[in-house]
C-alpha positions as CSV (number, residue, x, y, z in Angstrom):
1,M,21.3,-112.5,-181.7
2,G,18.3,-110.6,-183.3
3,V,16.4,-110.7,-180.0
4,M,19.3,-109.2,-178.2
5,R,19.5,-106.3,-180.7
6,D,15.8,-105.7,-180.4
7,N,16.2,-105.6,-176.6
8,M,19.1,-103.2,-176.8
9,R,17.2,-101.0,-179.2
10,N,14.1,-101.0,-177.0
11,M,16.3,-100.2,-174.0
12,A,17.9,-97.3,-175.8
13,E,14.4,-96.0,-176.8
14,R,13.2,-96.3,-173.2
15,D,16.3,-94.4,-172.0
16,V,15.4,-91.6,-174.4
17,Q,11.8,-91.6,-173.2
18,L,12.9,-91.5,-169.6
19,Q,15.2,-88.6,-170.2
20,D,12.5,-86.7,-172.0
21,L,10.1,-87.5,-169.1
22,E,12.7,-86.3,-166.6
23,G,13.1,-83.0,-168.5
24,K,9.4,-82.4,-168.6
25,S,9.1,-83.3,-164.9
26,N,11.9,-80.7,-164.0
27,T,10.2,-78.1,-166.2
28,L,6.8,-78.7,-164.4
29,H,8.5,-78.5,-161.0
30,V,10.0,-75.1,-161.8
31,A,6.7,-73.9,-163.3
32,S,4.8,-75.0,-160.2
33,G,7.3,-73.4,-157.9
34,T,7.0,-70.1,-159.8
35,F,3.2,-70.3,-159.7
36,S,3.2,-71.0,-156.0
37,A,5.5,-68.1,-155.3
38,H,3.4,-65.7,-157.4
39,A,0.2,-67.0,-155.8
40,T,1.6,-66.4,-152.3
41,R,2.8,-62.9,-153.2
42,L,-0.7,-62.1,-154.6
43,R,-2.4,-63.4,-151.6
44,K,-0.3,-61.3,-149.3
45,E,-0.8,-58.2,-151.4
46,Q,-4.6,-58.7,-151.3
47,E,-4.4,-59.3,-147.5
48,W,-2.5,-56.1,-147.1
49,Q,-5.0,-54.2,-149.3
50,R,-7.9,-55.5,-147.1
51,C,-6.0,-54.5,-144.0
52,K,-5.5,-51.0,-145.3
53,T,-9.2,-50.7,-146.2
54,R,-10.2,-51.9,-142.7
55,L,-7.8,-49.4,-141.1
56,A,-9.3,-46.6,-143.2
57,I,-12.9,-47.5,-142.3
58,I,-12.0,-47.8,-138.6
59,S,-10.2,-44.5,-138.7
60,V,-13.2,-42.7,-140.2
61,V,-15.6,-44.2,-137.7
62,L,-13.3,-43.3,-134.8
63,F,-12.9,-39.8,-136.1
64,L,-16.7,-39.4,-136.4
65,I,-17.1,-40.6,-132.8
66,W,-14.4,-38.2,-131.7
67,I,-16.2,-35.3,-133.4
68,L,-19.5,-36.2,-131.8
69,I,-17.9,-36.4,-128.3
70,F,-16.1,-33.1,-129.0
71,I,-19.4,-31.4,-129.9
72,F,-21.3,-32.7,-126.8
73,I,-18.5,-32.5,-124.1
74,G,-18.2,-29.5,-121.8
75,E,-14.5,-29.4,-121.1
76,R,-13.1,-29.1,-124.7
77,M,-9.6,-28.1,-123.8
78,T,-9.0,-31.1,-121.5
79,F,-10.6,-33.4,-124.2
80,L,-8.2,-32.0,-126.9
81,I,-5.1,-32.5,-124.7
82,I,-6.1,-36.1,-123.8
83,S,-6.9,-36.8,-127.5
84,A,-3.5,-35.4,-128.6
85,V,-1.7,-37.5,-126.0
86,L,-3.5,-40.7,-127.0
87,L,-2.9,-39.9,-130.7
88,A,0.8,-39.4,-129.9
89,I,0.9,-42.8,-128.3
90,I,-1.2,-44.8,-130.7
91,L,0.2,-43.6,-134.0
92,P,3.9,-44.7,-133.4
93,L,2.7,-48.0,-132.0
94,T,0.5,-48.6,-135.1
95,W,3.4,-47.6,-137.4
96,C,5.8,-49.9,-135.7
97,G,3.3,-52.8,-135.8
98,I,2.7,-52.4,-139.5
99,R,6.4,-52.1,-140.2
100,H,7.1,-55.2,-138.2
101,W,4.4,-57.1,-140.0
102,R,5.7,-56.0,-143.4
103,Q,9.3,-57.1,-142.5
104,Q,8.0,-60.5,-141.5
105,E,6.3,-60.8,-144.9
106,D,9.5,-59.8,-146.7
107,Q,11.5,-62.4,-144.8
108,E,9.0,-65.1,-145.7
109,S,9.2,-64.1,-149.4
110,F,13.0,-64.9,-149.4
111,R,12.3,-68.6,-149.1
112,D,12.5,-71.0,-152.0
113,V,9.8,-73.2,-153.3
114,D,10.2,-76.0,-150.7
115,G,9.9,-73.6,-147.8
116,Y,13.5,-73.6,-146.8
117,P,15.5,-70.4,-146.5
118,L,17.7,-69.5,-149.4
119,D,21.4,-69.6,-148.6
């Protein structure tokens, strides 16, 4: 009878240990999910920052090239008209592309830790 009581006591202690382990496991799962979400958000923010820096550098270089062409070209009025038309076409396309890219990032951020969309 004493052996049975010892076994029952050991089994109860094991049950408590398993419940404690399960609680710690759930806490770790939530913490890792939060860390993963924050890391993903930070990576995307840094990627966007790099993209803005590249766009700024490219814009400055293109502007300098435009100024050099403007200085050395003979038909300045035609060049200005063509430049204005190209600018009117390129700026909205760039704006729409950046807006579309940002919307895709926002949609991806509304996913839970496992990668499935939230309901």
